[in-house]
C-alpha positions as CSV (number, residue, x, y, z in Angstrom):
1,R,1.7,8.6,14.5
2,D,3.7,11.0,12.3
3,H,6.4,8.3,11.7
4,A,3.7,5.8,10.7
5,V,1.9,8.2,8.4
6,N,5.1,9.3,6.7
7,S,6.3,5.7,6.3
8,I,3.0,4.4,4.9
9,T,2.8,7.3,2.4
10,G,6.3,6.7,1.2
11,A,6.0,3.0,1.0
12,A,2.6,3.1,-0.8
13,F,3.4,5.8,-3.4
14,G,7.2,5.7,-3.8
15,A,8.4,4.3,-7.2
16,A,4.8,4.7,-8.3
17,G,4.0,1.7,-6.3
18,Q,5.9,-0.5,-8.7
19,R,8.5,-2.1,-6.6
20,C,8.9,-5.4,-4.9
21,M,7.4,-5.1,-1.4
22,A,5.6,-1.8,-2.1
23,L,2.9,-1.2,0.4
24,S,-0.5,-1.9,-1.3
25,V,-2.8,-2.7,1.7
26,A,-2.9,-1.0,5.1
27,V,-5.0,-2.5,7.9
28,F,-6.0,0.2,10.4
29,V,-6.9,-1.1,13.9
30,G,-9.4,0.9,16.0
31,E,-8.8,4.6,16.3
32,S,-5.8,4.4,13.9
33,K,-8.3,4.7,11.0
34,E,-8.2,8.4,11.8
35,W,-4.7,8.4,10.2
36,I,-6.2,7.7,6.8
37,G,-7.1,11.4,6.4
38,D,-3.5,12.4,7.3
39,I,-2.2,10.0,4.6
40,V,-4.5,11.5,2.0
41,Q,-3.2,15.0,2.9
42,K,0.4,13.9,2.6
43,A,-0.3,12.1,-0.7
44,K,-1.9,15.3,-2.1
45,L,1.5,17.0,-1.6
46,L,3.4,14.5,-3.7
47,K,4.6,15.8,-7.0
48,L,3.8,13.7,-10.1
49,G,6.1,14.0,-13.0
50,A,9.0,12.6,-15.1
51,G,11.2,10.7,-12.8
52,H,14.4,12.3,-14.0
53,E,13.3,15.8,-13.0
54,D,14.1,17.4,-9.7
55,G,11.5,17.5,-7.0
56,V,9.4,14.7,-8.5
57,D,8.0,12.2,-6.0
58,I,6.0,9.9,-8.3
59,G,7.0,9.0,-11.8
60,P,5.0,7.3,-14.5
61,V,4.0,3.6,-14.4
62,I,5.9,1.3,-16.7
63,D,3.6,1.4,-19.7
64,A,0.1,2.2,-21.1
65,A,-1.1,-1.4,-20.3
66,A,-0.1,-1.0,-16.6
67,K,-1.9,2.4,-16.4
68,E,-5.0,0.9,-17.9
69,R,-4.9,-2.1,-15.5
70,I,-4.4,0.1,-12.5
71,E,-7.2,2.5,-13.4
72,K,-9.6,-0.5,-14.1
73,L,-8.8,-1.9,-10.6
74,I,-9.4,1.4,-9.0
75,Q,-12.8,1.5,-10.8
76,S,-13.6,-2.0,-9.6
77,G,-13.2,-0.8,-6.0
78,A,-15.8,1.9,-6.6
79,D,-18.1,-0.5,-8.4
80,E,-17.9,-2.9,-5.5
81,G,-18.7,-0.3,-2.9
82,A,-15.3,1.0,-1.7
83,K,-14.8,4.8,-1.3
84,I,-12.1,6.5,-3.3
85,L,-10.8,9.3,-1.0
86,L,-8.0,10.3,-3.4
87,D,-8.3,9.5,-7.1
88,G,-5.2,9.5,-9.2
89,R,-6.9,8.3,-12.4
90,G,-6.7,10.6,-15.4
91,A,-3.6,12.4,-14.1
92,T,-1.6,14.5,-16.6
93,V,1.7,16.1,-16.4
94,P,2.4,19.3,-18.4
95,G,4.9,18.5,-21.2
96,Y,4.2,14.8,-20.8
97,E,0.6,14.6,-21.8
98,K,0.9,11.2,-23.3
99,G,2.8,9.8,-20.2
100,N,1.6,6.8,-18.2
101,F,0.8,8.7,-15.1
102,V,-1.4,7.6,-12.2
103,G,-1.5,9.9,-9.2
104,P,-1.6,8.7,-5.7
105,T,-4.9,6.9,-4.9
106,V,-6.4,6.0,-1.5
107,I,-9.3,3.6,-1.3
108,T,-11.2,3.0,1.9
109,D,-14.1,0.8,3.0
110,V,-12.5,-2.1,1.3
111,K,-13.6,-5.7,2.1
112,P,-11.4,-8.8,1.7
113,N,-13.6,-10.1,-1.2
114,M,-13.1,-7.0,-3.4
115,Q,-10.8,-7.2,-6.4
116,V,-8.7,-4.2,-5.2
117,Y,-7.8,-6.5,-2.2
118,T,-7.5,-9.8,-3.9
119,E,-5.3,-8.6,-6.8
120,E,-2.0,-6.8,-6.5
121,I,-2.5,-3.4,-8.1
122,F,1.2,-2.6,-8.6
123,G,0.7,1.1,-8.8
124,P,0.5,4.2,-6.5
125,V,-2.7,2.9,-4.8
126,L,-3.2,2.4,-1.1
127,V,-6.1,0.0,-0.2
128,C,-7.3,0.7,3.4
129,I,-9.1,-1.8,5.5
130,T,-10.3,-1.1,9.0
131,V,-10.8,-3.6,11.8
132,D,-11.8,-3.1,15.4
133,T,-9.1,-5.3,17.1
134,F,-5.5,-6.3,16.8
135,D,-6.6,-10.0,16.7
136,E,-8.8,-9.2,13.8
137,A,-5.9,-7.6,11.9
138,I,-3.7,-10.7,12.5
139,A,-6.5,-13.0,11.4
140,L,-7.2,-10.9,8.3
141,T,-3.5,-11.0,7.3
142,N,-3.2,-14.7,8.0
143,A,-6.3,-15.4,5.9
144,N,-4.8,-13.8,2.8
145,P,-3.5,-16.4,0.4
146,Y,-0.2,-14.5,0.0
147,G,2.4,-14.0,2.7
148,N,5.4,-12.2,1.3
149,G,5.7,-9.5,4.0
150,T,3.9,-7.3,6.4
151,A,4.7,-4.7,9.0
152,I,3.2,-3.2,12.1
153,F,3.5,0.3,13.6
154,T,3.2,0.3,17.3
155,T,4.5,1.7,20.5
156,S,3.7,-1.5,22.4
157,G,6.4,-4.0,22.8
158,A,3.8,-6.7,23.7
159,N,1.9,-6.1,20.5
160,A,5.1,-6.1,18.4
161,R,6.1,-9.5,20.0
162,K,2.5,-10.9,19.5
163,F,2.5,-9.8,15.9
164,Q,6.0,-11.3,15.3
165,H,4.9,-14.7,16.7
166,E,1.4,-15.0,15.3
167,I,1.6,-13.5,11.9
168,D,2.3,-16.0,9.1
169,V,4.4,-14.2,6.5
170,G,8.0,-14.4,5.2
171,Q,9.2,-10.9,6.1
172,I,8.0,-9.0,9.2
173,G,8.7,-5.4,9.9
174,I,8.3,-3.6,13.2
175,N,7.9,0.2,12.8
176,V,9.4,0.0,9.3
177,P,7.2,0.2,6.2
178,I,8.9,-2.2,3.8
179,P,10.3,-5.3,5.6
180,V,13.1,-6.4,3.3
181,P,16.2,-8.1,4.6
182,L,19.8,-7.0,4.2
183,P,21.6,-8.9,1.4
184,F,23.2,-11.4,3.6
185,F,19.8,-12.7,4.9
186,S,17.4,-14.8,2.9
187,F,14.3,-13.3,1.2
188,T,11.3,-15.6,1.6
189,G,7.5,-15.7,1.7
190,S,4.7,-17.8,3.1
191,R,1.8,-19.7,1.6
192,A,1.3,-18.6,-2.1
193,S,4.3,-16.3,-1.8
194,L,6.8,-19.0,-0.9
195,L,9.9,-18.8,-3.0
């Protein structure tokens, strides 16, 4: 549990969520939805600030347009019925009051038709979806039009193998948050993410 929570937190909010393969959606199966509160608590401890300063965990987003877009997408989640457990909108950093900062944001009760799920936010925002079964999680992932990468955290070898064989994406991670290959392997996607 701790490994998964720490990995999800780092993958969602590191680099202000603006990196290739940043974790933007987490699907929680069954009782794992209880981990969402742990992620919120970890995210609250992250320091927002200028990226070149010591101790900073989350720097600014790339520009004012990106900040505005991210904040509008967060609001769309609330407007469509999702819950914002941690809201990073309106964040300011002393000495950088005009900076393009968005704090870590965690959105729950998200449905697959909501804009926060259908559009990549590309910011420090974690969209959380809960399902009852492992098969539902696989079906949800495979129904997404994109398929660049996904990961699973599990202690079950059988579930890891099932996931690896049934999921339809380009990069698959088992107990790693960002499934990117080493340079000598190809980087690919599936469906609308096919390179």
